[in-house]
ZAFI-164358 format. One record per residue: residue number from 1; x, y, z of N, C-alpha, C, O, CB in turn. Coordinates in Angstrom, 3 decimals. Glycine has a CB too. Example, Ala and Ser with C-alpha at 12.3 -4.5 7.8 and 13.67 -1.06 7.14 Angstrom:
BEGIN
NODE  num  n_px  n_py  n_pz  ca_px  ca_py  ca_pz  c_px  c_py  c_pz  o_px  o_py  o_pz  cb_px  cb_py  cb_pz
NODE  1  13.190  -5.690  7.800  12.300  -4.500  7.800  13.200  -3.300  7.800  14.236  -3.319  8.465  11.308  -4.473  9.046
NODE  2  12.850  -2.250  7.080  13.670  -1.060  7.140  12.900  0.030  7.870  13.409  1.138  8.039  14.084  -0.598  5.725
***
This chain:
BEGIN
NODE  num  n_px  n_py  n_pz  ca_px  ca_py  ca_pz  c_px  c_py  c_pz  o_px  o_py  o_pz  cb_px  cb_py  cb_pz
NODE  1  0.840  -1.180  0.000  0.000  0.000  0.000  0.884  1.242  0.000  1.908  1.297  0.682  -0.956  -0.001  1.216
NODE  2  0.473  2.219  -0.768  1.180  3.494  -0.807  0.600  4.418  0.254  -0.614  4.602  0.334  1.087  4.143  -2.215
NODE  3  1.468  4.990  1.058  1.051  5.973  2.051  1.136  7.355  1.435  2.100  7.682  0.742  1.922  5.884  3.333
NODE  4  0.130  8.155  1.690  0.107  9.532  1.203  0.011  10.465  2.407  -0.820  10.291  3.297  -1.084  9.765  0.212
NODE  5  0.882  11.448  2.398  0.931  12.416  3.493  0.885  13.810  2.887  1.699  14.158  2.032  2.215  12.225  4.377
NODE  6  -0.071  14.597  3.338  -0.150  15.996  2.918  0.212  16.837  4.131  -0.490  16.823  5.142  -1.585  16.368  2.357
NODE  7  1.308  17.564  4.019  1.769  18.450  5.088  1.366  19.873  4.720  1.747  20.385  3.667  3.325  18.335  5.306
NODE  8  0.600  20.498  5.588  0.115  21.851  5.346  0.781  22.790  6.342  0.730  22.565  7.551  -1.438  21.923  5.461
NODE  9  1.402  23.835  5.831  2.013  24.816  6.728  0.927  25.735  7.272  -0.066  25.994  6.591  3.117  25.637  5.995
NODE  10  1.108  26.229  8.492  0.065  27.056  9.117  -0.080  28.407  8.423  0.818  28.876  7.725  0.378  27.270  10.597
NODE  11  -1.230  29.006  8.639  -1.495  30.352  8.128  -0.583  31.348  8.847  0.082  31.018  9.829  -2.998  30.737  8.318
NODE  12  -0.575  32.548  8.338  0.320  33.597  8.853  -0.079  34.037  10.265  -1.257  34.088  10.619  0.315  34.811  7.909
NODE  13  0.926  34.346  11.033  0.743  34.863  12.394  1.762  35.976  12.603  2.651  36.176  11.775  0.908  33.725  13.480
NODE  14  1.633  36.687  13.695  2.580  37.762  13.997  4.005  37.212  14.093  4.944  37.863  13.635  2.191  38.473  15.312
NODE  15  4.180  36.037  14.675  5.521  35.460  14.805  6.145  35.210  13.436  7.328  35.485  13.235  5.465  34.148  15.605
NODE  16  5.370  34.699  12.504  5.896  34.471  11.161  6.227  35.791  10.475  7.271  35.910  9.833  4.890  33.676  10.319
NODE  17  5.359  36.774  10.602  5.592  38.082  9.969  6.854  38.751  10.511  7.563  39.438  9.776  4.382  39.002  10.188
NODE  18  7.128  38.550  11.788  8.242  39.226  12.455  9.518  38.396  12.489  10.501  38.809  13.105  7.850  39.585  13.856
NODE  19  9.525  37.231  11.838  10.675  36.320  11.876  11.071  36.050  13.328  12.236  36.145  13.713  11.879  36.914  11.086
NODE  20  10.041  35.706  14.118  10.227  35.480  15.552  10.076  33.991  15.845  9.197  33.325  15.297  9.208  36.315  16.390
NODE  21  10.938  33.482  16.708  10.803  32.098  17.146  9.461  31.968  17.854  9.138  32.756  18.743  11.989  31.669  18.084
NODE  22  8.689  30.974  17.455  7.307  30.846  17.928  7.216  30.945  19.447  7.993  30.339  20.185  6.712  29.522  17.462
NODE  23  6.244  31.727  19.879  6.011  31.900  21.313  4.559  31.612  21.663  4.061  32.059  22.697  6.388  33.320  21.751
NODE  24  3.882  30.864  20.797  2.509  30.490  21.083  1.482  31.506  20.647  0.334  31.448  21.087  2.359  30.248  22.519
NODE  25  1.867  32.443  19.785  0.890  33.460  19.372  -0.118  32.861  18.391  0.204  31.932  17.649  1.605  34.679  18.730
NODE  26  -1.331  33.396  18.394  -2.383  32.886  17.509  -2.210  33.419  16.086  -1.353  34.263  15.823  -3.771  33.270  18.051
NODE  27  -3.033  32.915  15.185  -3.085  33.450  13.828  -3.530  34.899  13.886  -4.284  35.289  14.778  -4.037  32.617  12.931
NODE  28  -3.065  35.694  12.935  -3.617  37.047  12.862  -4.865  37.008  11.977  -5.193  35.966  11.410  -2.557  38.068  12.303
NODE  29  -5.550  38.128  11.860  -6.830  38.163  11.135  -6.668  37.715  9.679  -7.508  36.980  9.160  -7.425  39.579  11.179
NODE  30  -5.601  38.152  9.028  -5.379  37.767  7.626  -5.125  36.265  7.520  -5.614  35.615  6.596  -4.187  38.554  7.025
NODE  31  -4.372  35.720  8.452  -4.104  34.289  8.445  -5.372  33.472  8.643  -5.587  32.470  7.961  -3.098  33.944  9.518
NODE  32  -6.202  33.902  9.573  -7.457  33.208  9.823  -8.368  33.255  8.599  -8.980  32.250  8.236  -8.166  33.816  11.030
NODE  33  -8.456  34.427  7.963  -9.279  34.550  6.746  -8.755  33.645  5.635  -9.537  32.998  4.938  -9.308  36.015  6.259
NODE  34  -7.441  33.598  5.470  -6.850  32.754  4.432  -7.137  31.282  4.653  -7.465  30.560  3.711  -5.360  32.973  4.371
NODE  35  -7.016  30.833  5.898  -7.290  29.428  6.210  -8.772  29.114  6.022  -9.119  28.060  5.488  -6.855  29.100  7.653
NODE  36  -9.635  30.011  6.451  -11.076  29.786  6.278  -11.447  29.728  4.796  -12.310  28.945  4.400  -11.882  30.897  6.981
NODE  37  -10.793  30.557  3.981  -11.067  30.557  2.540  -10.645  29.243  1.883  -11.213  28.845  0.865  -10.347  31.726  1.868
NODE  38  -9.653  28.573  2.463  -9.166  27.309  1.903  -9.933  26.095  2.413  -9.706  24.978  1.947  -7.702  27.141  2.219
NODE  39  -10.835  26.303  3.360  -11.617  25.182  3.902  -12.372  24.485  2.773  -12.926  25.135  1.886  -12.611  25.675  4.996
NODE  40  -12.384  23.183  2.819  -13.096  22.398  1.819  -12.292  22.075  0.576  -12.804  21.425  -0.335  -14.317  23.111  1.421
NODE  41  -11.041  22.514  0.518  -10.225  22.270  -0.675  -9.358  21.013  -0.562  -8.700  20.622  -1.526  -9.341  23.467  -0.941
NODE  42  -9.356  20.393  0.597  -8.491  19.232  0.813  -9.239  17.926  0.568  -10.453  17.851  0.763  -7.926  19.250  2.233
NODE  43  -8.511  16.905  0.141  -9.159  15.600  -0.026  -9.479  14.985  1.333  -9.012  15.468  2.364  -8.260  14.646  -0.845
NODE  44  -10.265  13.936  1.330  -10.543  13.236  2.583  -9.285  12.493  3.020  -8.444  12.120  2.202  -11.745  12.251  2.425
NODE  45  -9.181  12.293  4.310  -8.014  11.597  4.850  -8.461  10.646  5.944  -9.496  10.841  6.580  -6.965  12.601  5.394
NODE  46  -7.665  9.625  6.144  -7.940  8.643  7.191  -7.393  9.098  8.538  -7.880  8.684  9.590  -7.343  7.291  6.818
NODE  47  -6.376  9.955  8.494  -5.775  10.457  9.731  -5.577  11.966  9.583  -5.042  12.435  8.579  -4.410  9.732  10.045
NODE  48  -6.013  12.716  10.593  -5.835  14.164  10.641  -5.046  14.497  11.892  -5.440  14.133  13.000  -7.206  14.915  10.622
NODE  49  -3.935  15.187  11.713  -3.125  15.535  12.885  -2.489  16.903  12.674  -2.508  17.457  11.575  -2.032  14.458  13.149
NODE  50  -1.928  17.427  13.751  -1.269  18.727  13.647  -0.175  18.849  14.696  -0.153  18.146  15.707  -2.289  19.868  13.803
NODE  51  0.732  19.775  14.406  1.728  20.148  15.400  0.979  20.729  16.592  0.006  21.459  16.405  2.776  21.172  14.820
NODE  52  1.407  20.425  17.805  0.685  20.942  18.977  1.056  22.390  19.303  1.495  22.695  20.412  0.964  20.062  20.188
NODE  53  0.874  23.273  18.322  1.104  24.704  18.520  -0.205  25.433  18.270  -1.096  24.917  17.594  2.236  25.241  17.578
NODE  54  -0.313  26.620  18.812  -1.540  27.396  18.679  -1.862  27.646  17.213  -2.991  27.423  16.776  -1.419  28.726  19.429
NODE  55  -0.864  28.112  16.444  -1.175  28.466  15.056  -1.513  27.255  14.197  -2.292  27.379  13.252  -0.013  29.205  14.442
NODE  56  -0.951  26.087  14.498  -1.318  24.885  13.739  -2.717  24.406  14.118  -3.503  24.024  13.252  -0.292  23.762  13.981
NODE  57  -3.022  24.429  15.405  -4.381  24.048  15.830  -5.428  24.985  15.222  -6.464  24.535  14.733  -4.489  24.066  17.376
NODE  58  -5.146  26.300  15.257  -6.095  27.269  14.706  -6.219  27.119  13.190  -7.317  27.253  12.650  -5.662  28.698  15.061
NODE  59  -5.135  26.850  12.508  -5.186  26.632  11.061  -6.017  25.398  10.751  -6.880  25.434  9.873  -3.764  26.484  10.474
NODE  60  -5.767  24.315  11.458  -6.544  23.083  11.243  -8.031  23.357  11.463  -8.861  22.940  10.655  -6.059  21.950  12.192
NODE  61  -8.371  24.047  12.538  -9.769  24.357  12.822  -10.396  25.208  11.726  -11.521  24.943  11.302  -9.885  25.070  14.156
NODE  62  -9.679  26.227  11.265  -10.206  27.100  10.213  -10.371  26.348  8.895  -11.237  26.685  8.087  -9.286  28.306  10.014
NODE  63  -9.534  25.325  8.678  -9.660  24.498  7.475  -10.782  23.471  7.599  -11.104  22.771  6.639  -8.344  23.787  7.191
NODE  64  -11.375  23.389  8.791  -12.450  22.422  9.018  -11.950  21.025  9.334  -12.683  20.048  9.177  -13.338  22.364  7.821
NODE  65  -10.704  20.927  9.778  -10.106  19.631  10.106  -10.178  19.386  11.605  -9.748  20.225  12.397  -8.640  19.563  9.621
NODE  66  -10.711  18.259  11.988  -10.753  17.857  13.391  -9.471  17.076  13.678  -9.498  15.859  13.858  -12.041  16.996  13.715
NODE  67  -8.348  17.799  13.717  -7.026  17.186  13.811  -6.606  16.977  15.258  -6.882  17.803  16.128  -5.998  18.043  13.092
NODE  68  -5.939  15.867  15.497  -5.392  15.556  16.816  -3.942  16.018  16.887  -3.211  15.954  15.898  -5.498  14.039  17.119
NODE  69  -3.535  16.482  18.061  -2.137  16.849  18.257  -1.251  15.620  18.085  -1.555  14.545  18.603  -1.925  17.481  19.652
NODE  70  -0.166  15.788  17.360  0.817  14.723  17.173  2.133  15.193  17.782  2.800  16.049  17.201  0.991  14.357  15.652
NODE  71  2.523  14.657  18.937  3.757  15.101  19.583  4.981  14.970  18.688  5.928  15.745  18.818  3.979  14.318  20.845
NODE  72  4.970  13.990  17.774  6.107  13.803  16.861  6.268  14.994  15.922  7.339  15.201  15.352  5.930  12.517  16.043
NODE  73  5.207  15.772  15.764  5.238  16.925  14.869  5.392  18.241  15.615  5.133  19.310  15.062  3.984  16.961  14.039
NODE  74  5.814  18.159  16.865  6.022  19.381  17.655  7.047  20.275  16.969  7.956  19.802  16.286  6.486  19.036  19.097
NODE  75  6.879  21.564  17.166  7.822  22.538  16.615  9.207  22.325  17.215  9.353  21.746  18.292  7.336  23.981  16.881
NODE  76  10.200  22.797  16.507  11.570  22.758  17.011  11.631  23.536  18.322  11.208  24.691  18.384  12.571  23.345  15.966
NODE  77  12.155  22.907  19.363  12.309  23.574  20.663  13.520  24.493  20.587  14.659  24.027  20.550  12.466  22.532  21.832
NODE  78  13.273  25.796  20.564  14.363  26.762  20.451  14.799  27.314  21.805  15.445  28.360  21.873  13.949  27.901  19.550
NODE  79  14.453  26.629  22.859  14.952  26.964  24.196  14.783  28.425  24.555  13.695  28.987  24.429  16.395  26.602  24.303
NODE  80  15.861  29.031  25.000  15.781  30.412  25.490  15.546  31.434  24.379  15.297  32.603  24.675  17.049  30.762  26.227
NODE  81  15.617  31.025  23.102  15.356  31.953  22.003  13.861  32.107  21.718  13.459  32.980  20.950  16.071  31.483  20.748
NODE  82  13.062  31.276  22.324  11.612  31.320  22.083  11.086  32.736  22.327  11.364  33.340  23.362  10.866  30.299  22.998
NODE  83  10.328  33.253  21.366  9.749  34.582  21.467  10.633  35.698  20.958  10.159  36.820  20.778  9.403  34.852  22.861
NODE  84  11.910  35.422  20.718  12.827  36.438  20.200  12.809  36.443  18.678  12.517  35.427  18.048  14.257  36.193  20.715
NODE  85  13.126  37.601  18.092  13.263  37.650  16.643  14.654  37.156  16.274  15.562  37.119  17.104  13.017  39.089  16.099
NODE  86  14.797  36.782  15.020  16.101  36.348  14.534  17.112  37.479  14.680  18.268  37.236  15.028  16.011  35.886  13.064
NODE  87  16.687  38.717  14.417  17.578  39.873  14.557  18.017  40.061  16.008  19.178  40.379  16.265  16.885  41.145  14.049
NODE  88  17.110  39.871  16.948  17.463  40.010  18.369  18.485  38.966  18.789  19.445  39.276  19.493  16.212  39.893  19.246
NODE  89  18.278  37.734  18.357  19.231  36.670  18.693  20.575  36.953  18.032  21.626  36.756  18.643  18.692  35.282  18.250
NODE  90  20.540  37.415  16.784  21.786  37.738  16.082  22.568  38.843  16.766  23.798  38.813  16.779  21.489  38.141  14.657
NODE  91  21.874  39.815  17.333  22.553  40.909  18.032  23.097  40.460  19.383  24.189  40.866  19.780  21.600  42.085  18.221
NODE  92  22.335  39.618  20.095  22.731  39.199  21.442  23.723  38.035  21.438  24.616  37.980  22.284  21.505  38.810  22.236
NODE  93  23.571  37.108  20.493  24.398  35.899  20.457  24.834  35.574  19.028  24.467  34.527  18.492  23.632  34.708  21.060
NODE  94  25.612  36.462  18.408  25.937  36.251  16.989  26.692  34.945  16.713  26.418  34.275  15.718  26.758  37.408  16.487
NODE  95  27.632  34.582  17.579  28.386  33.350  17.352  27.494  32.120  17.513  27.598  31.166  16.742  29.575  33.268  18.316
NODE  96  26.629  32.146  18.503  25.719  31.021  18.729  24.759  30.863  17.549  24.507  29.745  17.099  24.926  31.219  20.040
NODE  97  24.231  31.966  17.053  23.318  31.901  15.919  24.035  31.376  14.679  23.480  30.561  13.942  22.713  33.280  15.639
NODE  98  25.247  31.830  14.445  26.033  31.343  13.306  26.278  29.845  13.418  26.138  29.119  12.434  27.373  32.091  13.214
NODE  99  26.641  29.376  14.604  26.850  27.930  14.802  25.568  27.162  14.529  25.591  26.128  13.862  27.343  27.639  16.235
NODE  100  24.443  27.664  15.045  23.157  26.987  14.875  22.758  26.904  13.409  22.246  25.879  12.958  22.073  27.707  15.665
NODE  101  22.993  27.982  12.665  22.620  28.017  11.252  23.578  27.238  10.361  23.265  26.982  9.199  22.549  29.440  10.782
NODE  102  24.725  26.862  10.880  25.700  26.145  10.051  25.933  24.696  10.472  26.474  23.912  9.693  27.004  26.873  10.080
NODE  103  25.539  24.330  11.678  25.764  22.963  12.157  24.458  22.391  12.711  24.031  22.767  13.803  26.879  22.934  13.244
NODE  104  23.824  21.487  11.965  22.531  20.940  12.396  22.590  20.131  13.694  21.549  19.816  14.272  21.976  20.074  11.311
NODE  105  23.773  19.798  14.147  23.925  18.982  15.355  23.918  19.805  16.641  23.777  19.238  17.725  25.206  18.193  15.275
NODE  106  24.067  21.124  16.549  24.186  21.943  17.759  22.856  22.593  18.137  21.975  22.790  17.300  25.250  23.020  17.562
NODE  107  22.743  22.916  19.409  21.553  23.601  19.936  21.999  24.604  20.995  21.764  24.398  22.186  20.520  22.577  20.537
NODE  108  22.647  25.693  20.564  23.170  26.653  21.538  22.098  27.354  22.357  22.402  27.984  23.371  23.988  27.679  20.835
NODE  109  20.865  27.252  21.932  19.748  27.875  22.645  19.273  27.023  23.812  18.426  27.457  24.593  18.594  28.127  21.693
NODE  110  19.810  25.817  23.935  19.418  24.931  25.031  18.214  24.074  24.720  17.715  23.368  25.597  19.138  25.731  26.248
NODE  111  17.740  24.120  23.499  16.586  23.315  23.097  17.011  22.117  22.272  17.922  21.378  22.647  15.593  24.160  22.309
NODE  112  16.348  21.936  21.155  16.538  20.775  20.293  17.371  21.155  19.064  17.228  22.254  18.528  15.174  20.192  19.864
NODE  113  18.226  20.254  18.629  18.996  20.509  17.415  18.148  20.215  16.183  17.158  19.487  16.258  20.285  19.661  17.398
NODE  114  18.542  20.779  15.066  17.879  20.500  13.787  18.003  19.011  13.467  17.058  18.409  12.957  18.494  21.364  12.639
NODE  115  19.153  18.415  13.759  19.342  16.980  13.512  18.338  16.147  14.298  17.777  15.188  13.767  20.769  16.557  13.878
NODE  116  18.108  16.506  15.555  17.145  15.767  16.378  15.725  15.938  15.829  14.947  14.984  15.818  17.211  16.244  17.848
NODE  117  15.390  17.137  15.380  14.077  17.370  14.773  13.916  16.499  13.531  12.886  15.844  13.368  13.895  18.866  14.410
NODE  118  14.912  16.483  12.662  14.841  15.689  11.435  14.710  14.204  11.748  13.982  13.490  11.058  16.078  15.934  10.569
NODE  119  15.397  13.736  12.763  15.299  12.327  13.165  13.891  12.010  13.670  13.318  10.981  13.312  16.345  11.999  14.259
NODE  120  13.341  12.883  14.491  11.995  12.674  15.053  10.930  12.646  13.957  10.078  11.758  13.939  11.663  13.778  16.074
NODE  121  10.978  13.605  13.057  9.987  13.684  11.982  10.187  12.531  10.992  9.213  11.972  10.487  10.084  15.050  11.250
NODE  122  11.438  12.176  10.716  11.717  11.050  9.830  11.177  9.747  10.378  10.653  8.930  9.620  13.200  10.925  9.597
NODE  123  11.291  9.537  11.669  10.750  8.314  12.287  9.228  8.279  12.154  8.651  7.217  11.920  11.159  8.229  13.783
NODE  124  8.581  9.426  12.300  7.130  9.505  12.120  6.742  9.121  10.691  5.817  8.336  10.481  6.621  10.926  12.447
NODE  125  7.458  9.680  9.713  7.172  9.346  8.318  7.394  7.862  8.036  6.597  7.228  7.344  8.040  10.186  7.387
NODE  126  8.469  7.320  8.569  8.758  5.896  8.336  7.647  5.013  8.879  7.301  4.004  8.265  10.094  5.505  8.979
NODE  127  7.085  5.382  10.027  5.969  4.594  10.569  4.756  4.642  9.642  4.036  3.652  9.510  5.581  5.105  11.966
NODE  128  4.531  5.776  9.009  3.402  5.887  8.086  3.595  5.062  6.824  2.623  4.652  6.189  3.182  7.331  7.714
NODE  129  4.846  4.819  6.461  5.139  4.072  5.235  5.268  2.572  5.463  5.492  1.821  4.514  6.406  4.591  4.615
NODE  130  5.131  2.129  6.701  5.240  0.693  6.983  4.082  -0.048  6.329  2.964  0.466  6.285  5.260  0.427  8.512
NODE  131  4.338  -1.255  5.820  3.278  -2.023  5.171  2.064  -2.266  6.061  0.946  -2.365  5.556  3.822  -3.336  4.716
NODE  132  2.262  -2.364  7.371  1.143  -2.636  8.278  0.346  -1.380  8.616  -0.649  -1.451  9.338  1.656  -3.269  9.555
NODE  133  0.781  -0.222  8.093  0.085  1.021  8.391  -1.361  0.953  7.901  -1.626  0.566  6.763  0.815  2.215  7.751
NODE  134  -2.274  1.327  8.763  -3.696  1.242  8.438  -4.191  2.464  7.657  -5.291  2.446  7.106  -4.506  1.085  9.712
NODE  135  -3.403  3.491  7.613  -3.886  4.722  7.009  -3.299  4.912  5.619  -2.086  4.820  5.433  -3.548  5.918  7.893
NODE  136  -4.148  5.173  4.658  -3.697  5.411  3.297  -3.342  6.886  3.099  -2.390  7.193  2.381  -4.774  4.979  2.293
NODE  137  -4.088  7.807  3.723  -3.799  9.236  3.564  -3.837  9.909  4.924  -4.754  9.712  5.722  -4.809  9.910  2.592
NODE  138  -2.810  10.710  5.158  -2.705  11.509  6.373  -2.605  12.972  5.966  -1.848  13.320  5.060  -1.474  11.076  7.242
NODE  139  -3.361  13.816  6.628  -3.206  15.261  6.472  -2.712  15.782  7.813  -3.296  15.510  8.862  -4.562  15.967  6.027
NODE  140  -1.618  16.541  7.752  -1.031  17.101  8.970  -0.759  18.586  8.762  -0.089  18.973  7.805  0.276  16.352  9.355
NODE  141  -1.276  19.404  9.654  -0.925  20.818  9.679  0.312  20.904  10.567  0.263  20.589  11.756  -2.126  21.738  10.216
NODE  142  1.421  21.335  9.970  2.699  21.258  10.684  3.510  22.532  10.509  3.474  23.181  9.463  3.508  20.058  10.199
NODE  143  4.233  22.865  11.549  5.102  24.034  11.525  6.070  23.947  10.342  6.438  22.846  9.933  5.879  24.161  12.854
NODE  144  6.488  25.093  9.786  7.385  25.075  8.633  8.660  24.243  8.843  9.116  23.564  7.923  7.767  26.481  8.287
NODE  145  9.224  24.297  10.035  10.448  23.523  10.266  10.176  22.025  10.267  11.061  21.238  9.930  11.089  23.931  11.589
NODE  146  8.970  21.619  10.640  8.592  20.205  10.593  8.467  19.765  9.132  8.889  18.667  8.770  7.253  19.959  11.363
NODE  147  7.886  20.626  8.302  7.778  20.320  6.870  9.175  20.211  6.266  9.443  19.296  5.487  6.945  21.409  6.127
NODE  148  10.063  21.133  6.619  11.451  21.064  6.127  12.114  19.757  6.532  12.772  19.106  5.720  12.273  22.249  6.660
NODE  149  11.936  19.378  7.791  12.541  18.127  8.276  11.991  16.932  7.507  12.734  16.004  7.189  12.284  17.946  9.789
NODE  150  10.690  16.949  7.205  10.091  15.864  6.427  10.698  15.804  5.032  10.944  14.716  4.511  8.568  16.042  6.335
NODE  151  10.940  16.955  4.425  11.543  16.984  3.099  12.980  16.467  3.124  13.381  15.720  2.232  11.508  18.398  2.537
NODE  152  13.749  16.851  4.123  15.114  16.349  4.258  15.099  14.825  4.315  15.905  14.162  3.662  15.795  16.935  5.519
NODE  153  14.186  14.284  5.093  14.092  12.829  5.238  13.598  12.168  3.947  14.190  11.195  3.478  13.154  12.472  6.401
NODE  154  12.528  12.694  3.386  11.925  12.075  2.198  12.882  12.067  1.012  12.928  11.099  0.254  10.642  12.807  1.816
NODE  155  13.642  13.140  0.851  14.553  13.235  -0.284  15.937  12.670  0.013  16.759  12.511  -0.891  14.679  14.668  -0.712
NODE  156  16.191  12.365  1.296  17.503  11.828  1.668  18.622  12.827  1.463  19.746  12.450  1.131  17.795  10.584  0.876
NODE  157  18.317  14.102  1.661  19.334  15.141  1.464  20.157  15.328  2.731  19.716  14.953  3.817  18.677  16.475  1.055
NODE  158  21.342  15.901  2.605  22.160  16.178  3.795  21.431  17.148  4.732  20.649  17.985  4.283  23.540  16.764  3.384
NODE  159  21.691  17.029  6.015  21.017  17.870  7.009  21.120  19.374  6.743  20.141  20.084  6.973  21.579  17.580  8.358
NODE  160  22.260  19.893  6.268  22.312  21.344  6.018  21.300  21.833  4.983  21.029  23.032  4.920  23.693  21.726  5.565
NODE  161  20.738  20.941  4.173  19.728  21.370  3.200  18.447  21.833  3.894  17.607  22.481  3.269  19.411  20.229  2.223
NODE  162  18.290  21.512  5.166  17.156  21.989  5.965  17.003  23.499  5.813  15.887  24.007  5.704  17.339  21.616  7.455
NODE  163  18.136  24.217  5.807  18.110  25.679  5.766  17.885  26.213  4.359  17.738  27.422  4.180  19.404  26.236  6.319
NODE  164  17.854  25.352  3.370  17.723  25.773  1.972  16.295  25.619  1.434  16.070  25.757  0.232  18.677  24.974  1.106
NODE  165  15.351  25.339  2.299  13.973  25.102  1.886  13.056  26.134  2.521  13.022  26.275  3.743  13.525  23.680  2.262
NODE  166  12.319  26.851  1.693  11.326  27.799  2.193  9.960  27.130  2.181  9.612  26.421  1.237  11.313  29.103  1.343
NODE  167  9.199  27.361  3.228  7.847  26.789  3.341  6.887  27.953  3.600  6.727  28.382  4.743  7.760  25.692  4.502
NODE  168  6.252  28.461  2.547  5.322  29.576  2.718  4.070  29.165  3.495  3.716  27.986  3.528  4.924  30.135  1.359
NODE  169  3.407  30.129  4.115  2.163  29.827  4.831  1.086  29.264  3.898  1.006  29.616  2.721  1.640  31.086  5.526
NODE  170  0.276  28.392  4.459  -0.864  27.793  3.770  -0.507  27.168  2.424  -1.184  27.387  1.420  -1.923  28.827  3.566
NODE  171  0.558  26.395  2.428  0.909  25.605  1.250  0.957  24.142  1.655  1.121  23.803  2.827  2.274  26.063  0.637
NODE  172  0.811  23.288  0.656  0.814  21.848  0.903  2.017  21.205  0.228  2.358  21.522  -0.911  -0.493  21.204  0.400
NODE  173  2.641  20.309  0.948  3.676  19.432  0.404  3.096  18.035  0.485  2.671  17.591  1.551  5.062  19.553  1.190
NODE  174  3.078  17.348  -0.638  2.488  16.015  -0.687  3.582  14.972  -0.843  4.434  15.066  -1.726  1.469  15.907  -1.838
NODE  175  3.539  13.982  0.029  4.492  12.878  -0.011  3.723  11.595  -0.293  2.637  11.378  0.243  5.298  12.770  1.325
NODE  176  4.287  10.768  -1.124  3.716  9.432  -1.315  4.873  8.455  -1.216  5.938  8.670  -1.795  2.952  9.298  -2.702
NODE  177  4.649  7.378  -0.477  5.761  6.463  -0.283  5.362  5.073  0.111  4.260  4.815  0.595  6.662  6.994  0.729
NODE  178  6.306  4.184  -0.118  6.198  2.802  0.343  7.579  2.191  0.249  8.428  2.646  -0.518  5.150  1.982  -0.496
NODE  179  7.787  1.176  1.022  9.053  0.441  1.031  10.251  1.362  1.231  11.291  1.182  0.597  9.215  -0.334  -0.265
NODE  180  10.105  2.353  2.118  11.230  3.216  2.456  11.582  4.254  1.414  12.646  4.867  1.505  12.408  2.392  2.707
NODE  181  10.740  4.473  0.440  11.014  5.440  -0.617  9.859  6.434  -0.699  8.692  6.045  -0.710  11.227  4.727  -1.981
NODE  182  10.197  7.718  -0.757  9.185  8.767  -0.819  9.321  9.567  -2.106  10.431  9.792  -2.588  9.294  9.694  0.395
NODE  183  8.209  9.990  -2.653  8.167  10.959  -3.750  7.556  12.229  -3.187  6.745  12.182  -2.263  7.345  10.419  -4.992
NODE  184  7.951  13.365  -3.750  7.537  14.654  -3.204  6.891  15.508  -4.285  7.387  15.604  -5.408  8.735  15.391  -2.588
NODE  185  5.780  16.120  -3.922  5.128  17.133  -4.741  5.048  18.381  -3.863  4.415  18.359  -2.807  3.688  16.662  -5.254
NODE  186  5.684  19.462  -4.297  5.876  20.590  -3.382  5.100  21.845  -3.751  4.818  22.127  -4.916  7.317  20.923  -3.314
NODE  187  4.769  22.591  -2.683  4.363  23.969  -2.779  2.997  24.293  -3.344  2.792  25.399  -3.845  5.307  24.633  -3.549
NODE  188  2.060  23.370  -3.279  0.726  23.685  -3.793  0.032  24.625  -2.828  -0.165  24.282  -1.662  -0.114  22.397  -4.002
NODE  189  -0.352  25.836  -3.308  -1.097  26.735  -2.416  -2.494  26.193  -2.154  -3.087  25.561  -3.030  -1.184  28.152  -3.019
NODE  190  -3.020  26.428  -0.976  -4.379  25.977  -0.669  -5.382  26.965  -1.232  -6.588  26.773  -1.084  -4.581  25.812  0.855
***
């Protein structure tokens, strides 16, 4: 059986607009309107899940999806940088930020490394592609970094490619796979 996974990035929020490490802020009015406008455009799925963040839950709800939180799809834990903008971190800890952006194995913020995120998300995808998997299609509303990690795993690219992938708000990345091999269809706007 072929497993199909549609990863949907959340609608826009103040944190996304400000290039701020997520701090639990909700969708802004434009983001909510965009997600509501896209409701009804997705195919049916056997499993609906989302990153356990406010903006992913709100996006799923606005899309009309009764999605369950999936801990495996949690956002990257950015430790003490949570709530700060990239510019603020760059001004306060330029060497730490440079290390973080160049070495996926490090976590100078005290949270989770990019490598650990990619491993966690990759394990989730592998479970979905197992022959005994009961679900043919999964729709997941997931933070942009979770979508990036899924792409790194699905394409088998080196970890530094994580930083080379942009995931715009309210777009879908579709994965289809079986026997440990994934195909990718990227960037469909909702």
